[in-house]
N, C-alpha and C positions, 0 to 999 in steps of 0.2 A: 950283854947287859941284861940285869934284871928290872923291868919298867912296872911300877906298880900304881895302879890307879885306887885300889882300895885295899888297905893292908888288913891281914889277919895274924892273930897269934898264933904262930905253929905248935905251941904247947896245947891249944884247945882242938887241935884235929885229930880226931881217932880212925877216921877212914879217909883212904884216898882212892878213888875210882880213875883207873885209866881208859883210855883210847887205845887201839891196838895200833892200826895201819897208820904211818906218819908220826907216831908219838912214841911207841915202843920198838917197833920194828922197820925196817926199810925194806916193803914189800913191792915196792914200785914197778919193777921189771916184770915180775911174775904176773902182776895185775894187768901191765901193758901188754905183754906175750898174749895172756888169755884172752882177753878182750879182743885183740886183734886175730887170734885163732876164730874166735866166734864171728867175727866180722867177714873174714875169708871165708867161712863155712857157708854163711847163708849168701854169699855172692856180694859183698859189700867191700869198698876200699877202705884199707888199714889207715889208722888214724896215727899222727904224731904222739909220742910220748908224753910231752907236756900237756897235750890238749885230755889224754884219757886220765894221766894223773889228776887234773884239775876237777875230773868226773866223781873221784872216789870220796867217800865219806857218807853216803847216804843209804847205802846198802846195795846188794848186787841188781835188784831189779831196775832201779834208778839208775845205776851207772850202765847198764846195757841200753835203756832207755834212750839216755843221753848220747851214746855212741852211736846209736842208729838215727838220732837227729832230733830226739824231743818226743813231745806230747802226740804229734800227730801222727806218729808211726802206728801201723796196724800191730793190734795186740798180738796176733797170732806170729807176727815176725818176732816182737820182742820176748814172748814165751820160747819161740825155737831157740834165739840167739842165747837168752839166759841158760837154757837146758845145757846147750853146749858150753856155753863160759863156765858153768857150774862144773861140769865132767872134766873139762880140760885143766880147769883150775886146781881140783881135787888131785889130779896126777903131776901137776907141777907148783904146786905151791911152795916149794922151797927149794927149787932150783938155784933162784939167787938171792931168797931173802933172808937177811940177817939182822940180829940186834944193832941198833945204832949204838955206837961207840961211846961208852960212858954210861949205857942206861942200867948195865947190871949194878953198878957200882952206885948209881943214882937210888935205884930201888932198896938196896942195903941201907942207904944213909935214911932215906923216907922211912924204911920199915921200922928204924932203930929211934923210936920216940925218946926225949930226954927225961921221962919220968919213970923210964925202966920198963914201960909196958908196951911192947911192939904193937906198931899201927898195924890196923887190918887194910888190907889191900886188896883190889878186886879189878877186874877187867869188864868195861861194858862196850862192846863195839855193835857197829851196825852189820859187819863180815857175819855169815851164816855160822852158827855156834860149834858145829862139828871141825871143820876146818882150822876155826878160830883156836881151839882147845890143842888141836893137834899140832900147830905151829908153834904154841906158848911151850908145850912139852916138849916137842923135838929141839927148841932153842934154850932149853934148861932154864923157862922162866917160870915154869909151873910152882915150884915151892914157894914163892913170894906170893902168891894169890890165895885167897880163902874161897872166891869164886870166879867162874867165867861166863858171862853171859853175851849171846851174839844177838845178831837182827833177827832172827827167828826163834828167839827165847821166850820172846810176849807177844801179844796181839799187837803190838806197837812198836816202832823203832825211834831213836834218839831224833829228834829232840824232846819227843814227848817222855814224861818223867817217869813212867811206869818202871823201866829197869832199874833207875837211881832209887827210885823210892823203896824198891823190893830190897835192894843191897842194903839201905839204911834202916830197913827193918829187920833184917838177917842180923846186920851187926849191933842192933839195938843202940843205934845212934843218931841224935837228933841232925837235922839239915845242918844247922850253923857249926857241928861238929865234923863235917866232911867236905872235903874238896874231891872237885873232878879235872883233870888233865887231860888236854886233847889240841891238836893241831889245827881246827877246823871251829868255825862259828857254830856247827853243830853241837859240839860239844857245851860251847859257852851256853847257848840257848838253853840245853838239857841241864845244867848247871842252875840257870836262873829259874828254870820251870820248877826244878826240886828245890829251891831254895840253898844252893850248895854255893861255897867258895868255887872260883873260877880261875884255873891256872891254863895259860896257853902257852904252846911251843912254837916257836917260829923256825924250826928246822925241818918241818914235816911236809905234806902233799898241798895244804892250803891256807898258808900264811895268810895270804892277799883277804881271805873271809874274815879275818879277824879285825882287819881294820874298821868294818862297820858294825862289828860285835865283839869290841874289845872285852878282854877277859880283866878279872881282878888285879891279875899280876901275868905279866909276859916273860918269858926266858927265851934266850938264844940257843942254850946249849943244855944237855943232860946234867952237866956239871952245876949249873945255875938253879935247876930245879931240886938238886939235894942241898943247895943253900937255903933256898925257899921256906924249907919244911925243917932246917936244922934249929 
């Protein structure tokens, strides 16, 4: 079901910015396995899948810090865990990762604006940019996007608006002519900080975080995402 708090006219939207993990791709298992491999490497106990999945969204350093117990953890241990995680994930990022069913069709629909001019679309994720681009290309999503930026593409990560504002500038689009789509409060806050419309998806990793930070529109399926921009 589509839940609308604040309606926008899809005809006015010229740029759509997508989150990656939990929005376009189901990368849950590969992230879980990589975090647990890092925990094993430094002699820590593995964590349940759901716990690790709930830590995803703010970038790899914070993911590892959370997996190790939070802010009180020694920085050297976090760095050691992060280094192993990134190395392991680089090799295993496509073991189980897939595009969510219906996403490619939704992207085709979102891209084809009704005025005959294709909408511009981009990816803005807090995952490091190199594996992000590799995954997008390997899963045949690359042709949809004019740009893919990751968590290390800028000095800041989402929810800081730096990446979103750069995409607006590159697309020559005003904030009110753009929307951001994501599965967590990080994406909603990014959109608000940049002045964008916000669309949340409830099928991803962190739908619980959207309760405290409700988007303008919330969808339950990729098919409904297509409807929102139709």
